[in-house]
N, C-alpha and C positions, 0 to 999 in steps of 0.2 A: 234406641239410645245412640245408634252410631252416629244419628244427626247432631245430638250433644258435642260427641268427640270430634266429631268434624270440624265443629264450631270453635271449640278450645284449640284445635291444631291452626284453624285460619287467626285465630286472635293471638297465638302464639308467634305466627309468622310478621303478622303486623306490627306486635309490639318489638321483635328482632330488628324489624328493617327500619320501625321509628327510633329505635335506640341507636343504631349505628347511624343513621345519617343527621349529618348537620351537628347536632350539639354533645353527641357522645354520652348519653345517659347510660350508665350502667346498670343501673336498676330495671329499667326497662327491658333491656336484654335478658336479664338474670331471668326475671319473670317470664318472658316469652320463651327462653329456653326449657323452663319447669312446665310452661303449659303444653310445650310441643312434646317433652317427654312423657307428661302424664298422658295425653291423647295417644300417643302411640303404644305405651303400656297399655291402656284400654283397650285399643284396637286388637290387642295380641291374644291368643286362643288361651283359655284358662285363667284370663285376667279376674273375672266374676266371682271363679271358686277363691282364688289368693284373698281379695278383698273379704269375701263373706268369713273366712277362716281368719282375716285380719282383727274383723270388727266383731266376732264372736255372732253372728249372723244365723249359723247354720243349727240352730237347737231344734 
């Protein structure tokens, strides 16, 4: 699963750079920052337990 989190992180970085260059699209920067935040959260220890409790997957 770490591969997919790294891919989301890379996508977020690309979106932030693309949004900040040239035409200043705020939506690209916002989505990029959200992708980066999600991937950093999912890399942290204990995130799988938090997600399973959030969606009631621990039955």
